[in-house]
N, C-alpha and C positions, 0 to 999 in steps of 0.2 A: 907780460901784457895783461894787466888786471882787467882791462875793458872787455876781454873775451871771457872772464870768469862766469858772468851771468849766462852767456850762451853755452858754456860748457856744463854749467850746473843744470840748465834746462834740457839740454839734449842728452845728458848722460847722468840722470838721477838714479839713485840706488833703487833696488827693487826688493820687495818683500820676499823672503824665501818661500813663503806659502803660495804666493802667486806663480812663482817659477815652477814649483813643484806640481801645482794644480795644472799649469800650462803643459808640462811634460806628460802628464798622465792622460789628459784629454787629447793632446795631439797624437799620442800613440793610438788611443782607442779610435779616434775618427779615421786615422790612417788605416787601421785594421778594418773598420767598417767599409771604407771605400774600396780597399783591396779585396774585401770579401765579395763584392758584386762580380768580380772577375772569376770567382771559383766556379768550376764547371765549364768554363770557356778558355782555359788556359791554352789548350792546343790550338783552338780555332783562332784565337786572337793574336798569340804571341810567337807561335812556333812556325817552322818552315813547312809544317803540314797543315797549316791553317788557310785562312781566307786570302792572305797576301804575303808575298815573300819579303824578307828584310831588305834585300837589295832595292826592290821597288819603292818601299817606304822611305829608304835612305835617299833615293834620287828624286822622288816626287814631292816629298814634304820638306820644304826648306828648314823649318825649325826642329826636325827630328834627326839630328846628327849625333846624339849622345845616348847610346844604349849598348849595354853589354850584349844584347841580342843581335846586334849588327855584327858581332864577332862570332857568335854562335847561337843559333836559334833552334837548335835541336830540342825535341820535346822533353827529353830527360833534363837538359840544362834549364829549361823554363820551370819545370817542377822543382828543381833543386833551389833555384833563385826565389821562387814563391814561398818555399819553406823557410828560407833564410830571412825573407822579408817578415814573415809571421813571428819568427823567433826574435828578430831584432825589435819589433814592436812590442812584444810581450816583455823583453828585457827593459825597454823604456818604461812600460807601466810599472814595474817593480823598482825601477831606478838602478838596475845592475849594469855596470859598464856602459853608462849612459852616453859617454862621449863617443865610444866606438859604435854603440848601437844607432845613434842619430845619423852617423855618416853612412852606415850600411843602409838604413831605411831610405835616405835621400837617394843614394846612388841606385838602389833597386827600384824605388818608385819612379824615378825619372827614366829609368831603363824600360819599365813596362809601358808607361804612358807614351814614351817616344816611339816604341816598337809598333804600337797600334794607336794612333792618334785619335781614333773615334771614340776612345774612352775618355778623352779630355773634355771637360766642361768647365764653366766659371769656377765652380768650387774646387776642382782639382788644381787649377792654375794658382788659386790663392793657397792651397795647401802646399804646393811646390815652393812657394815664396817662404812659407813659415818654416817648412823643413830645412830650406837652405840657411836661413838666418839663425835657426835653432841650434846649428852647429856652433854658433858664437856664444851661446848662453850656457852658464853653468847649471846643468839640468838636474843635479842631484844634491840640492843643499840640505834636504831632509825628506823623510818618508821614503827612504832609500835603503835597499838591502846591502848595498856595498859601502855603507858609512859605518863609522864605529858606533853611532848612536842612531838608531831607527827613528827615535822622536826626541831630539835633543832639546835642552832646556831653553836654548836661545833660538828656537825656530822662528821668532818674530824679528830676528836681526835683518837689517837692510844690507844688501850686498851690490856691488856694482854689476850692471849687466846692461851694457850698451847694446847688445843684440836684441834685447826686448824693445828698446827704444827704436831701433831701426825697423822692426816688425810693425810697431805702432805707426811709424811715418808711412810705411808701405800700405798699410790698411787705409790710412787716410787718403793716400793717393788712389787707392782702388775706389773708395766712395766718390772721390772728386771726378775721376774720369767716367765713372758709371753714371753720375748725374749729367756730365757733359754730353754723354751719347744720348741720354733721354731728352735733353733739351733740343736735339735734332729731329725728334719725332713729333709729328703734329698731334697724335692722339694723347700725347702727355699734356699738351696745352688745352685741348678741349675737354679734358676730363673723362675720357672713355677708355683709357688704356687698361685699367684693371679688368674691366669686363672683357676686353679683347684677349687679354692674357689668359684669363680663366675660360675662354672659349676654345683653347688649344688642348693638346694632349697633357699639358703640365697641370691641368686642373684636377682637383680631388672631388669637389662638390658641384662644380659648374658655375656659370655666371648668372644663374637665375635671379638671385637676390639683387645683384647690381644692376641687372637689366629692368627689374621691377622698380628700383628706386634710383633714378639717375643721380640725385643729389648725393646719395651715399657713395655712388661710384665716382663722382668727381671730388668728394672729400678724401676718399681713400687714395685716389690718383694724385691729387695735388699734395696730400699728406706725405705720400712716399717720396715724391719729387723734392719736397721741402726737407725731409729728414736726410736724404742722401746728399743733397747739395750743401747743407750746413754741417753735417757730421765731421768732415775733415777739420773744421775750425773749432767745433765745440768739444770734440774728443780730446784735442791737444791743449785745450785751455783748462787749467786746473779748476777755475771757478765754475765751469759749466760741464766738466767732464762726466760727473755722476749722473746728471740729469740727461745728458745725450746718451749715456751708456744704457740707462733704463729704456730710452725710446728705441734705441737700435736693437736691444735684446728683444723688445716687444715686436718690432718690425720683422725680424727674422723668425720669431715664434709664429707670427701670422703666415709667413711664407711656408714654414714647416707644416702648419695645419691645413692650408688651402691649396698647396701646390706640390706636385711630384717633381722636385728639383734635385733628386739624388741626395747627396750628403752636404749640399750647399749650406743649408742653415746651421748644421752641426758644426761644419768648418768655420763659419762665421762666428758662432758662439765661442769657439776656442780662440779666434782672433780677438774678440772683444775681452776675453779674460786678461789679455796683455795690458789692458788699460786699467785694470783693478788696482787699488792702492791698499796699504795696510788698514786704513780706516774701513774700506770696504769688506775686507776679510774679517775684521772684528765685528762689523755689524752683521755679516752673514752668520757668523758663529752665534751671535745673540739670537738671530732669527731661528736657526736650527735648534738652539737650546729651548726656545719658547714652544716650538712644534713638538720637540721631544717630551717636554713637560706636559703639553696638551694631550699627546697621545697616551701618556701614562695615567691620566685621570681615571679614577675607577668608574666602571660603567654603573649606571643607575639600575638597580635591580628592581623590577616591578613584579610582584606576585599578585596572583588572584586567588583569594580564599573564598571558598564557597560558604554561603551562610547557612546557619542551621535552620 
């Protein structure tokens, strides 16, 4: 059925090996960072000697049915699983046994977050999605210690990776439903939501600037709404993908700078990497080369000689 070929080519395009490897490394690092916030609270959050028993969580939280700690939540078992999670993440970073490592990371990450749902936030839910579909991605095409060639000559080769495409579609749905939820809030329509958000505990610098300049508050509020509502369509359109990609990176950079939202921005940065193309990677290489050349410029030496 040849009429399905364009759909197949659009939904299952090949992916640059460099994009997949960058995604693998950043995904492992952001998982390490998020799990690192639990360090020091492992017994209190996840063990039977902590705040809440596993049986209570299992019965009272409908979506928390999948956790190794519902089988055994002894303190020693929690520490062992946490150590395995860290080791598996580090294995992903270096690309060693990536297929096994991503399965271990997903199972353990789900086990921890399901055992104590209070650690779940918007970013961790997106991270769960990416970890699940990353199991369908060939994660070690290059820059990997378990490959015959650490840096092969054909690292620019495109390889089939429909798992990456599925992650892209899921991220598009995330933006779509995030914008739908905002359309239900009056403060997004009257242009005051950004100041309201920065008045909460999530703020870093506070809403003072936006309260002083209501026009700026309105522009940023409506701009955020416009970016999230159009991102699902612009990111999946090859003609507008790069433009939208830059805008969304900028949006999440702003969230990173002005809000305390955990690892939400870092997780979204990793998600946006999935939309990068070979052309993007080539252009980034050129930019890094220019920066490196600039930094290697000799410093201008200025000496002051005393006159006779």
